[in-house]
C-alpha positions as a Markdown table, in Angstrom:
| # | Residue | x | y | z |
|---|---|---|---|---|
| 1 | Met | 81.3 | 43.2 | -26.3 |
| 2 | Pro | 77.8 | 44.3 | -25.5 |
| 3 | Thr | 74.9 | 44.2 | -27.7 |
| 4 | Ile | 73.9 | 47.7 | -28.8 |
| 5 | Trp | 70.4 | 48.7 | -30.2 |
| 6 | Gly | 69.9 | 51.6 | -32.3 |
| 7 | Gln | 68.4 | 52.7 | -35.5 |
| 8 | Arg | 69.4 | 53.6 | -39.1 |
| 9 | Val | 69.6 | 57.3 | -39.8 |
| 10 | Gly | 70.8 | 57.9 | -43.4 |
| 11 | Gln | 74.0 | 55.9 | -43.8 |
| 12 | Ala | 74.7 | 55.8 | -40.1 |
| 13 | Ile | 73.6 | 53.5 | -37.3 |
| 14 | Val | 72.8 | 55.6 | -34.2 |
| 15 | Pro | 72.6 | 53.8 | -30.9 |
| 16 | Tyr | 69.7 | 54.5 | -28.6 |
| 17 | Gly | 70.9 | 56.8 | -25.7 |
| 18 | Lys | 71.5 | 54.1 | -23.1 |
| 19 | Tyr | 73.8 | 52.4 | -25.4 |
| 20 | Gln | 75.9 | 55.4 | -26.3 |
| 21 | Glu | 77.9 | 54.9 | -23.1 |
| 22 | Asp | 79.1 | 51.4 | -24.4 |
| 23 | Leu | 80.5 | 53.1 | -27.5 |
| 24 | Ala | 82.2 | 55.8 | -25.4 |
| 25 | Asp | 84.3 | 53.1 | -23.9 |
| 26 | Leu | 85.7 | 52.1 | -27.2 |
| 27 | Pro | 88.7 | 54.1 | -28.6 |
| 28 | Glu | 87.9 | 56.4 | -31.5 |
| 29 | Gly | 88.4 | 54.8 | -34.8 |
| 30 | Cys | 88.2 | 51.3 | -33.3 |
| 31 | Arg | 87.2 | 48.6 | -36.0 |
| 32 | Leu | 83.8 | 47.0 | -35.1 |
| 33 | Arg | 82.0 | 44.0 | -36.4 |
| 34 | Ile | 78.3 | 44.9 | -36.8 |
| 35 | Lys | 75.6 | 42.2 | -37.3 |
| 36 | Leu | 72.4 | 43.6 | -38.4 |
| 37 | Asp | 69.2 | 42.2 | -37.2 |
| 38 | Lys | 65.7 | 43.8 | -37.2 |
| 39 | Asp | 64.6 | 44.4 | -33.6 |
| 40 | Arg | 61.4 | 42.6 | -32.4 |
| 41 | Asn | 58.3 | 44.5 | -31.7 |
| 42 | Gly | 57.8 | 44.1 | -28.0 |
| 43 | Lys | 54.1 | 45.2 | -28.2 |
| 44 | Phe | 53.2 | 42.5 | -30.6 |
| 45 | Ser | 55.0 | 40.0 | -28.4 |
| 46 | Ser | 53.1 | 41.2 | -25.4 |
| 47 | Leu | 49.8 | 41.1 | -27.2 |
| 48 | Phe | 50.4 | 37.5 | -28.3 |
| 49 | His | 51.4 | 36.4 | -24.7 |
| 50 | Leu | 48.3 | 38.3 | -23.3 |
| 51 | Met | 46.2 | 36.2 | -25.7 |
| 52 | Leu | 47.8 | 32.9 | -24.6 |
| 53 | Gly | 47.2 | 33.9 | -21.0 |
| 54 | Lys | 43.5 | 34.5 | -21.7 |
| 55 | Leu | 43.4 | 31.2 | -23.6 |
| 56 | Ala | 44.9 | 29.4 | -20.7 |
| 57 | Lys | 42.4 | 30.9 | -18.4 |
| 58 | Ala | 39.6 | 29.9 | -20.6 |
| 59 | Ile | 40.9 | 26.3 | -21.1 |
| 60 | Asn | 41.3 | 26.0 | -17.1 |
| 61 | Arg | 37.6 | 26.8 | -16.7 |
| 62 | Gly | 37.0 | 23.3 | -18.1 |
| 63 | Pro | 38.5 | 19.9 | -17.2 |
| 64 | Ala | 42.0 | 20.5 | -18.5 |
| 65 | Gln | 44.8 | 22.6 | -17.0 |
| 66 | Thr | 47.4 | 24.5 | -18.8 |
| 67 | Asn | 49.6 | 27.6 | -18.9 |
| 68 | Ile | 51.3 | 29.9 | -21.4 |
| 69 | Asp | 54.5 | 27.7 | -21.7 |
| 70 | Ala | 52.5 | 24.5 | -22.2 |
| 71 | Leu | 50.4 | 26.2 | -24.9 |
| 72 | Lys | 53.6 | 27.5 | -26.6 |
| 73 | Gln | 55.1 | 23.9 | -26.5 |
| 74 | Trp | 51.9 | 22.4 | -27.9 |
| 75 | Val | 52.0 | 24.8 | -30.9 |
| 76 | Lys | 55.8 | 24.0 | -31.4 |
| 77 | Leu | 55.1 | 20.4 | -31.5 |
| 78 | Lys | 51.9 | 20.5 | -33.7 |
| 79 | Lys | 53.5 | 22.9 | -36.2 |
| 80 | Gly | 57.1 | 21.7 | -36.3 |
| 81 | Trp | 58.8 | 24.4 | -34.3 |
| 82 | Tyr | 61.5 | 22.0 | -33.0 |
| 83 | Asp | 64.6 | 20.2 | -34.0 |
| 84 | Ala | 65.0 | 16.4 | -33.9 |
| 85 | Val | 68.5 | 16.0 | -32.4 |
| 86 | Pro | 70.3 | 12.7 | -32.8 |
| 87 | Leu | 71.2 | 10.8 | -29.6 |
| 88 | Pro | 74.8 | 9.6 | -29.3 |
| 89 | Gln | 73.2 | 6.1 | -28.9 |
| 90 | Pro | 69.7 | 4.7 | -29.1 |
| 91 | Ala | 67.8 | 4.7 | -25.8 |
| 92 | Pro | 66.8 | 1.4 | -24.3 |
| 93 | Asp | 63.4 | 1.8 | -25.9 |
| 94 | Gly | 64.9 | 2.4 | -29.4 |
| 95 | Thr | 64.4 | 6.2 | -29.4 |
| 96 | Ser | 67.2 | 7.6 | -31.6 |
| 97 | His | 66.3 | 11.4 | -31.5 |
| 98 | Ala | 65.4 | 14.0 | -28.8 |
| 99 | Ile | 63.0 | 16.9 | -29.6 |
| 100 | Val | 64.5 | 20.4 | -28.7 |
| 101 | Phe | 61.9 | 23.0 | -28.9 |
| 102 | Arg | 62.9 | 26.3 | -30.7 |
| 103 | Ser | 63.3 | 29.2 | -28.3 |
| 104 | Thr | 60.8 | 32.2 | -29.0 |
| 105 | Asn | 62.9 | 34.7 | -26.9 |
| 106 | Phe | 64.0 | 37.9 | -28.4 |
| 107 | Ala | 67.6 | 36.8 | -28.9 |
| 108 | Ser | 66.8 | 33.6 | -30.6 |
| 109 | Met | 63.9 | 34.4 | -33.0 |
| 110 | Gly | 63.7 | 37.5 | -35.1 |
| 111 | Glu | 60.3 | 39.4 | -35.9 |
| 112 | Glu | 59.5 | 37.7 | -39.1 |
| 113 | Glu | 60.0 | 34.2 | -37.7 |
| 114 | Phe | 58.1 | 35.1 | -34.5 |
| 115 | His | 55.2 | 36.4 | -36.6 |
| 116 | Ala | 55.2 | 33.1 | -38.5 |
| 117 | Phe | 55.0 | 31.3 | -35.1 |
| 118 | Cys | 52.2 | 33.4 | -33.8 |
| 119 | Thr | 50.3 | 32.9 | -37.1 |
| 120 | Asp | 50.7 | 29.1 | -36.6 |
| 121 | Ala | 49.5 | 29.4 | -33.1 |
| 122 | Cys | 46.5 | 31.4 | -34.2 |
| 123 | Glu | 45.6 | 28.9 | -36.8 |
| 124 | Leu | 45.8 | 26.0 | -34.3 |
| 125 | Ile | 43.7 | 27.8 | -31.6 |
| 126 | Arg | 41.0 | 28.7 | -34.4 |
| 127 | Ala | 41.0 | 25.1 | -35.6 |
| 128 | Glu | 41.4 | 22.9 | -32.5 |
| 129 | Leu | 40.6 | 25.0 | -29.4 |
| 130 | Ala | 38.0 | 27.5 | -30.6 |
| 131 | Pro | 35.1 | 24.9 | -30.6 |
| 132 | Trp | 36.1 | 23.9 | -27.0 |
| 133 | Val | 36.6 | 27.4 | -25.5 |
| 134 | Ser | 34.2 | 29.6 | -27.6 |
| 135 | Ser | 31.7 | 29.7 | -24.8 |
| 136 | Ala | 34.3 | 31.0 | -22.3 |
| 137 | Pro | 33.9 | 34.7 | -21.2 |
| 138 | Glu | 37.5 | 35.3 | -22.6 |
| 139 | Trp | 36.8 | 34.1 | -26.2 |
| 140 | Pro | 35.6 | 37.4 | -27.7 |
| 141 | Glu | 38.9 | 39.2 | -26.6 |
| 142 | Ile | 41.0 | 36.1 | -27.7 |
| 143 | Arg | 39.3 | 36.2 | -31.1 |
| 144 | Gln | 39.8 | 39.9 | -31.5 |
| 145 | Ile | 43.6 | 39.5 | -30.8 |
| 146 | Ile | 43.7 | 36.5 | -33.2 |
| 147 | Ala | 42.1 | 38.8 | -35.8 |
| 148 | Ser | 44.5 | 41.5 | -35.1 |
| 149 | Ile | 47.5 | 39.0 | -35.6 |
| 150 | Thr | 46.2 | 37.3 | -38.7 |
| 151 | Pro | 43.5 | 39.7 | -40.1 |
| 152 | Glu | 43.5 | 37.8 | -43.4 |
| 153 | Ala | 42.1 | 34.7 | -41.7 |
| 154 | Ala | 39.7 | 36.6 | -39.2 |
């Protein structure tokens, strides 16, 4: 069964136009299981990733090298956005758990959780990277994006 996106109109859920064909393939009166989930804001996600790209560029001006994915993993590790998964048996060095980073993709993380992740990222950037990259030409725009994501901490 396909995933269908739509919006609530009164007491009905109306699929967006391109998903109406998927419903047309089902027999009239067919029983459906509907799992409700608020859709993520694509513009917010794009703005956050734009900010991470500018931050990576600012960091890469100095002695370190990074990219958007590495920055996201850094935030996940520093702020606990991972699961410690027990290994079937300890590794030779005694390691008993592996870290699995939580996915931030649209299917895995809802809007509220993604916003919390972005807030954590902005707090870390402000606390740990701002002193290091504040002289980069990208910093004023990065700072402006952070303020738009977390205006209460600007």
